[in-house]
Every structure is written in structure tokens, then in C-alpha cells.
C-alpha positions in Angstrom: 161.9 129.5 135.7 160.0 132.6 134.8 160.3 131.8 131.1 158.4 128.6 131.4 155.5 130.2 133.4 155.0 132.9 130.7 153.2 131.6 127.6 153.4 133.3 124.3 150.3 133.9 122.3 150.0 132.3 118.9 150.8 134.4 115.8 147.7 135.5 113.9 147.0 133.8 110.7 147.6 136.4 108.0 147.3 134.4 104.8 144.3 132.3 103.8 142.2 133.4 106.7 139.2 134.3 104.5 139.5 131.1 102.6 139.5 129.0 105.7 136.5 130.9 107.3 134.5 130.5 104.1 135.3 126.8 103.8 134.2 126.2 107.4 131.0 128.3 107.0 130.2 126.5 103.7 130.6 123.1 105.4 128.4 124.1 108.3 125.8 125.6 106.0 125.6 122.5 103.8 125.4 120.2 106.9 122.6 122.3 108.5 120.6 122.6 105.3 120.8 118.8 104.7 119.7 118.1 108.2 116.8 120.6 108.0 115.7 119.2 104.6 115.8 115.6 105.8 113.9 116.5 109.0 111.3 118.5 107.0 110.8 115.5 104.7 110.3 113.2 107.7 108.1 115.4 109.8 106.1 117.2 107.1 106.4 115.5 103.7 105.8 111.9 104.7 102.8 112.9 106.9 101.3 115.0 104.1 101.8 112.1 101.6 100.2 109.7 104.0 97.2 112.0 104.5 96.7 112.4 100.7 96.9 108.7 100.3 94.3 108.1 103.0 92.0 110.8 101.5 92.0 109.4 98.0 91.7 105.8 99.3 88.4 106.6 100.9 87.2 109.3 98.5 84.0 108.6 96.5 83.6 111.1 93.6 80.1 110.0 92.7 78.9 110.5 96.3 80.5 114.0 96.4 78.9 114.9 93.1 75.4 113.7 94.2 75.8 115.6 97.5 76.7 118.8 95.6 73.9 118.3 93.1 71.4 117.8 95.9 72.5 121.1 97.5 71.9 122.9 94.2 75.5 124.0 93.6 75.4 123.2 89.8 73.3 125.2 87.5 73.6 122.8 84.5 72.5 119.6 86.4 
């Protein structure tokens, strides 16, 4: 009866411990970096791409040039 109440601790893993820890850490690192990269693309990249598209859709180069020329920013014009 006393033998069943006492539990024995598991033997420590002596062979391949470093290999298993490195494998687990590598899997976790790859998963986290993929998640961070995907979230950065969604939260920053797509917003930046949309802002650039909006800017160039409404940008008038001739109007900007005339405005800078009227302010006297060009010496040759």
C-alpha cells in the first residue's frame, strides 16, 4: 500500500537533450517570426501601400511645379 502512494520521478534525459531543445526552439522561433512578418504585412505594409496609391492617384505634378515656381524655389525657371 505504501508503494503505490509513493511515485518515482522520471529519469532525466541524458542523450539528445540539446538536439530536442534546439529543435523545439527552432520551431517556436520560425512560427513566431512568420506570425510577426504576416501581422507586419497586414498592419503596416498594406496600409502604406494604400496610402502611396492614394497619394499618386490624386497627385498633380504640374500643379506642384507651378506652386514651387511661384514661390521662387527654382533659380533656373
